[in-house]
GUGU-766691 format. One record per residue (C-alpha): residue in one letter; y, z, x. Coordinates in steps of 0.5 Angstrom, whole numbers, plus 500, padded with zeros to 3 digits. Example, Ala and Ser with C-alpha at 12.3 -4.5 7.8 and 13.67 -1.06 7.14 Angstrom:
2
A491516525/S498514527/
# end
This chain:
799
X574082811/X574077817/X578080820/X577087820/X572086825/X575080830/X582084830/X578091832/X575087838/X582084840/X585090839/X581094843/X581089849/X588089849/X588096849/X584096855/X588091859/X594095858/X591101861/X588097866/X595095868/X598101872/X604097875/X607095869/X606102866/X609105873/X615100872/X617103866/X616110868/X621109873/X627106869/X632111867/X631114860/X636117855/X633123852/X638123847/X637116845/X629116845/X630122840/X634118836/X630112835/X624117834/X628120828/X629113825/X622111826/X619117823/X624117817/X622109816/X615111816/X616117811/X620112806/X615107806/X612106799/X604108800/X602104793/X600097793/X600096800/X596092805/X591095810/X595091815/X602094813/X599101813/X596100820/X603097822/X606104819/X601108823/X603104830/X610106828/X609113827/X605113834/X611110837/X615115835/X611120837/X610117844/X618117845/X619124843/X613126848/X617122853/X623125852/X620132852/X617130859/X623127862/X627134860/X622139862/X623138869/X631138868/X630145864/X626148869/X631146875/X637149871/X633155869/X631156876/X638155879/X641160873/X636165876/X638165883/X645167881/X642173878/X646177873/X653179873/X654187875/X657190869/X664192871/X665188877/X669182878/X665176879/X668170883/X671165879/X667159881/X661163880/X663165873/X664158872/X658155875/X654160871/X657158864/X656151866/X649152867/X648157861/X651151857/X646146860/X640150859/X642151852/X643144850/X636142854/X632147851/X635145844/X633138845/X626140848/X625144842/X627138838/X623133841/X617138840/X618138833/X619130832/X612129836/X609134831/X612130825/X610124828/X603126829/X603129822/X606122819/X600118823/X595123820/X598121813/X597114814/X590114817/X588118811/X591113806/X587108810/X581112809/X583113801/X584105800/X578103804/X574108800/X577105793/X576098796/X569099797/X568103790/X572098786/X568094781/X569087779/X566082774/X559080777/X558073779/X553072773/X558074768/X562069764/X569073766/X568072773/X568064773/X573064767/X578068772/X577064778/X578058773/X585061771/X587062778/X585056781/X591052780/X596057783/X591058789/X591050790/X598050789/X599055795/X594052799/X598045798/X604049800/X601052806/X598045809/X604041807/X608044813/X602043817/X600036816/X606033818/X606037825/X599034826/X602027824/X608028829/X603029835/X604023840/X599018841/X599020849/X598027847/X592025842/X589021848/X590027853/X587032848/X581027847/X580027855/X580034856/X575036850/X570030853/X572034860/X570041857/X564038854/X562035861/X563041865/X559045860/X553040862/X554040869/X555048869/X549049865/X545045870/X549049876/X548055873/X540054873/X540052880/X544057883/X540063879/X534060882/X536059889/X542064890/X540070887/X533074889/X527074884/X527079879/X530082873/X537080876/X536073876/X535073869/X540078867/X546074871/X543067868/X544070861/X551073862/X553066865/X550062859/X554067854/X561065859/X559058858/X559058851/X565062850/X569058854/X567051851/X569052844/X575056846/X578052851/X577046846/X581050841/X586052846/X587045847/X588043840/X593049839/X597047845/X597040843/X600042836/X605047839/X608041843/X611039836/X618041835/X618041828/X612045827/X613051823/X612058827/X608061821/X603055822/X603056829/X601063829/X595062824/X593056829/X593062834/X589066830/X584061828/X583060835/X581067837/X576066831/X573060835/X573064841/X569069838/X564064834/X563061841/X561068844/X556070838/X553063839/X552064846/X550071846/X544069841/X542063845/X542068852/X538073848/X533068845/X532063851/X528059846/X523054850/X525058856/X521064857/X522065864/X529066863/X528071857/X531078857/X528082851/X520082850/X519077845/X514072845/X516065846/X513063839/X518068836/X524066840/X523058837/X522061830/X529064831/X532058835/X537056829/X539063828/X545064833/X548057831/X548059823/X551066824/X556063829/X558057824/X558062818/X562067821/X567062824/X568059817/X568065813/X573068817/X577062817/X577062810/X579069809/X585068814/X587062810/X587066803/X590072806/X596068809/X597064802/X596071798/X591068794/X589071787/X584077786/X579072783/X579067789/X579073794/X573076790/X569069790/X571068797/X567075799/X562073794/X561066798/X561070805/X556075803/X551070800/X552066806/X550072810/X544074806/X541067806/X541067813/X538073814/X533072808/X531065812/X530069819/X526074815/X522069812/X521065819/X519072822/X514073817/X511066816/X504064819/X502072819/X496073815/X495079810/X492083815/X498082820/X494077825/X498071827/X495064826/X501060828/X499058835/X493054836/X493056844/X493063842/X489064836/X483068838/X487073842/X493074837/X488075831/X485081836/X491084837/X496082831/X501087831/X502088839/X505081840/X511084836/X516089839/X517095835/X524094835/X523087832/X519091826/X524096825/X530091825/X526087820/X525093815/X532095816/X534088814/X530087808/X533094806/X540092807/X538085804/X536088797/X542093797/X547087798/X544083793/X544088788/X551090789/X553083789/X549082782/X552089779/X559087781/X561091787/X563085791/X567088796/X561093798/X556087798/X561083803/X562090807/X555091808/X553084810/X559084815/X557090818/X550088819/X552082822/X557086826/X552091828/X548085831/X553082835/X555089838/X548091839/X546085843/X552085847/X551092849/X544091851/X546085855/X551089859/X547094860/X541090863/X546087867/X549093870/X542096871/X540090875/X546090879/X545097881/X538096882/X539090887/X545093890/X543100891/X536101890/X533094893/X533095901/X529093906/X530100910/X525102905/X519097906/X516100913/X512095916/X507101919/X509099926/X515104926/X515111929/X513117924/X520120924/X523113923/X519111917/X520118914/X527117915/X527110912/X523112906/X528118905/X534113905/X530108900/X529114895/X536116896/X539109894/X534109888/X536115885/X543113886/X542107883/X539110877/X544115876/X550110877/X546105872/X545111867/X553113867/X555106866/X550104861/X552111857/X559108857/X557101855/X553104849/X559109847/X564103847/X559099842/X559105838/X566105838/X566098835/X561099830/X565105827/X571102827/X571099820/X570105817/X577107816/X579108823/X580102828/X579103836/X586104837/X585110832/X579113836/X582112843/X588115841/X584121839/X580121845/X586120849/X588127847/X583130851/X587129857/X591135854/X585140855/X580144852/X583151852/X577157853/X581163853/X586163858/X582157862/X584150860/X579145862/X582138863/X578131864/X582130870/X581137873/X574136871/X573129874/X577132880/X572138881/X566134880/X568129885/X570135890/X563138889/X559131890/X563130896/X563137899/X555137898/X554131901/X559133907/X555139908/X548135908/X551131913/X553137917/X546140917/X544133919/X549133925/X546140927/X539138927/X540131930/X545132935/X548139936/X542144936/X538139941/X543141946/X542148946/X537153949/X535156942/X528156939/X526152933/X526158929/X533160931/X535153930/X533153923/X536159921/X543157923/X542151920/X540154913/X545159913/X550154915/X548150909/X548156904/X555158907/X558151906/X555150899/X558157897/X565154899/X564148896/X563151889/X568156890/X573150891/X570146885/X572152881/X579153883/X580145882/X578146875/X584151874/X579157874/X581162879/X576166883/X579173880/X577170873/X569169875/X568177874/X566176867/X560171870/X558177875/X558181869/X553177865/X549176871/X549184872/X546184865/X541179867/X539182873/X538188869/X533185864/X529180868/X533177875/X531183879/X525179883/X529173884/X535177887/X530181891/X527175894/X534171895/X537177899/X530178903/X531171905/X538172907/X535178911/X529174914/X534169916/X539174919/X534179923/X529174924/X523178924/X519172922/X522165924/X519158923/X514156927/X511163927/X504165926/X503171921/X499175917/X501178910/X498180904/X491178907/X494171908/X494168915/X498161917/X504158920/X511159917/X514152916/X520153912/X524159910/X527158903/X532162899/X527165895/X520164898/X517162905/X512156906/X506158910/X501152912/X494155912/X488153917/X486148912/X493144912/X494147905/X501150904/X502157901/X508159897/X510167899/X516170896/X521173901/X520180899/X513180901/X516180908/X520185907/X517190903/X510190906/X506190913/X507183917/X503181923/X506176927/X502173932/X507170936/X513175935/X514177943/X511171946/X506165944/X500166949/X494167946/X487171948/X480168948/X475174949/X468173950/X462179950/X456177953/X450182953/X445181958/X438185961/X439190966/X435186971/X441181971/X444180977/X451182976/X455179981/X452172980/X453173972/X461175974/X462169978/X459164973/X464167968/X470167972/X468160974/X467157967/X474160965/X478158972/X475151971/X477150964/X484146963/X486150957/X486157960/X492159964/X492161971/X497166970/X495171967/X489170971/X482171967/X478177968/X471179967/X469186966/X463190965/X464194959/X458198960/X451199958/X449199950/X442200948/X439198954/X443192955/X449190960/X455188956/X460183960/X467182957/X470175960/X478175958/X483169959/X489167956/X492160953/X498157952/X498158944/X494162939/X493156935/X489153941/X484159942/X479157937/X478150941/X478153948/X473159946/X468153943/X469149949/X468155954/X462157950/X458151951/X460151959/X458158960/X451157956/X450151961/X452155967/X448161965/X442156964/X443153971/X443160974/X437162970/X441168967/X438170960/X442173954/X439179950/X442176944/X447171941/X454173944/X459176939/X466173940/X472176939/X479173939/X485177938/X492176941/X495179947/X498186948/
# end
């Protein structure tokens, strides 16, 4: 059982490394390949897989058969891929010759060439069809092997053996023990002489190297703390990188020591090849054991709460300080014994006893951990272990334990009960599988958590953390807004990149967790690799490569449109004589046009011709008929506003009883800023279908008009001079057109004077009017001119 887990991880790593070496793959593709030879090899491999016995065959042998079937499929696919271009070329050349004219003599060389091309076409066509047939047969053979593996996996889990509590269990073990001991002596008899043959200098060098590795571990551990403290900025990244460094140190230390021993024994010429292969496998187990211990140590960080990543208390971490070492030792010893038992072909009784021992060891470790987690907790849940925090802990007992710890503890108790019950009932294989899977899930879950934290912290540090976003308050408002925008953009990019990578990490972890359930990572990845063939929807084939290309084109294209709009706003438009509204209209229309073009190019990159989008238009027409009329109406109205420009950005308008300045014309609605600085969102159709008053449509001049009633005895000449002087002396009143004062007439026994002046903006009319009234009242009082009643003041735009 060991080794199902370790083998899955090693196989997946090997596959990833292989996929990451495109140079070697390209070199293999460049070699000339004989298609007929490939098809013959594929035929032989398929025949061997079909002829192999399926009964009483091990999982490793089944896996080898499946690999051979997949290799045959790859050969057939390779042969088809190599012959397809040649067949297309021959077909095209034959088509260029055309069909011979009935009854007409054809040149001898043309007829010979036509005959040769037809013969070649028939040969290539038959070979291509044969390659497709062999590929299908190989795929079916591989599926049959996978089905056999699943069946054996289920049978193995449901198999019942004598219970460890029964006398039959011990009787069978005692009966088979002498034969198993003899096999073990035969295995060691070939290895012990090889160990004894190692020369003294090699032993000395091995000891020195091991001591150097241990010393290097101590030095690097201290250097890791120093570098993380001094070289990495404060924050979560410092802790995650330190945890990653701790894992790498503990992987390298025992792994390199095991590698030193393996290399030393491989120098012995008399060492048997099988024994060296077994030592190499045990070396891989030790590497993985170091990873298990390093991962647990890095996550717990007992005694160092400032370096701890998970949100657990230091007291809880100290309780579980022993857990990583116990789990790693149990895994290394159990997997090593399982490997030896598999090598010497131990008896069924010995295998069952070994599985029982592994399951019991895991159960005892889990039981001890659960008891340590619950030790010192009162019936009501309050913690009394820590004398320094007894008062606060008793006040909020369960808050100190994270939710995931409670869930994990409950699941562990349930699995422990199931495992122990299955073991007592004689389902040893099922019990060992559950215990192995629980340990495997712990390791994969911890590794995925650590990698996800490291990726998230790196993204936040490299993309999200920027000094540009830290405005000191001394920058201009535009520059400060720009830096804030850049900071927000980088923060959004950090979150998106982190999310995408973490999803990939969790998916890989799920692959590894599901691997022992009948399909390993190679099978799952091979099945996932078929997605490259595409998902057909009608006549459209959606391929991952095309989808990725379209997504990349969409992202880069929209970014380019955004940069183009920024260039128009900051560089080109300021050099023109256009007003602000015209500039905004051109920039907005350019953005819409660029977005439409990019979307069309992305659709074409997917492989969907624009002529095939008619069904989308049909669906939209139905949607428009049922409820999208208003949206489409506002969209079209927005385009009309941008094109005809009855209103533009910066205009002062009044529509539907609302009056204010237009700040932005969007695709659906227009933003109007009111006098109280609030913003009103008005649908674009309101500006097309209703009466709109545009105060600044023709010009940007505002009118200030003051009506003053005076007694009939008022000196009209003096009153006129006072009003004219007040308007002319105000800095906000324009000299052209010049201010005027008119005597409107006599109303109810009072003279009505109307003073009119113009200002440079209707928005300034209110303040100018107020200042003029203060000045006029003061001048009238100084000239001893009285008013009949309070002035009625009217402000309206210029004609």
